[in-house]
N, C-alpha and C positions, 0 to 999 in steps of 0.2 A: 598189863605191862607191855610196852612197845618193844617189838623184836628188834634187836640191834643189827640183825642180818638183813631182813626183808622189810622191816618197818610195819609189820602187821600188828594191830592192836589186840593183844591177848588179855585175858583177865589176870588179876593180880596173883591168883593162886596157881596159874599155869606154869609148869616147869619146862614143857616142850611146846615150841611155837606151832600153832595150829595151821600155819601157812607153809613154812619151809621145813619144819620138823627138827630144828636144832634144840639142844638142851640149853635153856635160857640161863641156867645156873653155871654151866661150864663153858659158855661161849667165849671164845677168844678170837677177836676179829682178825688177828694175825695168824691164827692157827692155819696150817696148810690144809687140814681136813676141811675146815669151814670155807676156806678159799676155794678149794676144789668143788665143794658142794655148791657154793655160790656161782662159780663159773659154769657148773653143769646146769644149774637152774637158768642162768642167762642163756646158755646155749639152747636149752629146751624151748625157752620162750622165742628165741630167734627162729628155731626150726618150725615151731608152731606158726609163727607169723609168716615165715616164708611159705609154708604149706598153704596157709590161708590165701596168700597173695597168688601162689601158683594155681590154686583151685579157682580163685576168682578170675584170673586171667584166662584159664582154660575154659571156664563157662562163657566169658566174654567172647573168646575166639570162636567157640562153638556157635554162639548166637550170631556172630558176624558171618560165619561160614554158612549157616542156615539161611540168613538173609540174602547172602550172595546167590545161593542156589535158587532161592525163590525168585529173585530178580531175573536170573538167567533163564529160568523156566518161562517167566512172563514175556521176556524179550523174544525167546524162541517161538512162543505161541503167537505173539504179534507178528513176527516175521513170517511164520507159516500162513497166517491169515492174509497178510499183505500179498504174499506170493500167489495164493489161491485167487485173491481178488483181482490182482493185475493180470494174472494169466487168463482168468475168465473174461476180464474186460477186453484183453487183447484178442482173445478168440472171438468174442461177440462182435468186436469192431471189424475184424478181418472178414467175418461172415457178412456183416452189413455192407462192407465195401464190395465183396464178391457179388452179393445180391443186387446191389446198386449198379454195378458194372454190367451184369447180365441183363438187368431191366433196360439199361441205356442201349445196349447192343440190340436187344430184341425190339425195342421201340423204334429205333432207327431202321431196322430191317422191315418192320411193319409199315413205316412211313414210305419206304422205297416201293413196297408192294402196292400201297394205296396210290402212289404217284403214277406207277406204271399202268394202273387200272383207271387212271384219270379221276380218282376219288381224292380231290385236292384237299377238301376240308378234313377228311380222315388223315391224310398225310401230315397236315399242319398240327393236328392234335397229338399225333404220335411223336412229332418232332419236339413239341413242347415238353413231353414226358422225357424224351431222350436228353434234352438240354438240362432239365432239372436234376437228372441223375449223372451229369458230368460227361456226356458224350462229347467227342471232338467238335469244338465250336465251328471250326472252318468247314467241316463236312456238313454240319447243320445249316450254316449260312449259305453254302453253295446250293444245297437242295431247296432251301426256302426261296432263294432267288429264282430257281427254275419253276417252282410251284406258283409263285406270284405272277411270273410272266405268263405261265400257262393259263392261270385263272383269268387274267385280263384278256388274253388272246381268245380264250374260249367264249367269253361273253361278247367280244367284238364279232367273232365269226357268227354267233347266234343272233346278231343284230340287236343285242341288249346293250346299247351304247352307254346308257347312264350307269349301269352296273360295271361295264367295262372301264369307264372313267374312275369309278370308286375303287375297283380292284387294282387298277394301274397306279392310283394315288397311294394305296397301301403298299404297293411294290416299291414306289419311290421313297416312302417313309422308311422302309426297311433297308433299301439299297439306293441311297441318295445318288442321283446322277445317272440312273439306269436309263440309257437312251431308248432301249426297246419299249419300256413302259411309257416313256415320254411320247414316243411315236403313237402308241395305242391311244393315249389321251388326245393327242392332236387329231388323229384320224377320226376318233369317236365324236369329238366336238364338231368336226366338219360335217359328219353324217347327221348329227343332231340338228345342226343349223339347216340342213336340207329339209328336214322334217318341218322345221318352223316355217320355211319358205312355202312348202306345200300347203301349210295351214294359213298362209297369208300373214304370218307374224314376222314381218321384216325386221323390226327392232330387236326382237329376241334372237333372230338369226345373226344380226350384226354383233350383238353383245357376246353371243356364244363364240363367234369367230375371234373376237377380241381375246377371249380366254385361250383359244387355241393358239393364236399368234404368240402369246407369252410363253407357252410350254413347248411349242414345236421345235424340234432340233433344227429344221430348216423351214422357217415360216413363210417362204416365198409362195408356196401353193395356197396357203390359207389367206394370205394377203391378196393374191390374184382373185381368189374366189370371192372375198369380201368386196373387192373393187367391182366385180361383176354384179354382185347383189345390189350395191348402191345404184348402179346404172339401171338395172331392171326395176328397182323400186321407184326411181324417179320417173321412168317411162310409164309405169302403172299409174302413178299419181297424176301425171300429165294427161294420160288417157281418160282419167276420171274427172279431168278439169279441176283438180285440186292443186291449182297453180301455187298458192301460198305454201302449202305443205311440200310440194315438189321443190320449190325454191329453197326452202329451209333445209331439206335433205341434201340438195345440191351444194349448199354452202358447207355443210358438214363433210360431204364427200370430197370437195376440193381442198378442205383444210387437212384432211387425212391423206389425200393423194394429190398433191400439188401438180403432178404431171398431167392431170386431166384439165388444168386451167386452159 
């Protein structure tokens, strides 16, 4: 028998509903008693449903809360790691800069010491280290200029004119237009030409003086010396009766120095 109150399917012999508990034989759908019972039943179901929803929402909120705290912990941990990393990196970088600065200062100081002791190669090596470590470029350039000039001058004074020319050329490569080093080249080539003359190598002397004239700040003395060499060379060839050779040299001489015509 189907219960007229809740709709539960009871057996035909049942007098009391197995679901809602009403007397099936005495049930009156309009009875206040059964209306009250039915309302209570509905309320109970609503309460149970509400409780289930509240429990479910509570569990969901708890799950969300736990997930939030887990994420917050991860973010804090990452933040701490990044702070440690960047702090350590900043410290290491500051130490690197400090060491680099100290090395640059010490290297420049060593370069000055070597320069004062006329150890020019030692000075240049230390200046290279100072430059690589960021020392003041202007101070390095000024000291290098003095070193190159001193190197060239030292070779010239020692009579090592070929090396003097090489050092002076290095000086000019570093400091273009350095008149002191140009003068070293000029004077060295004049001295080299004298050695060629002593060896009777007139042509080499003339060509060396050509090079000197190109680089001399004031080429007048080199030209005057070259003019004199032509004259002496012609005289020597005439003395040897090498008239054809003497005439050939004379033509070149007059082409270079028309005032001798």
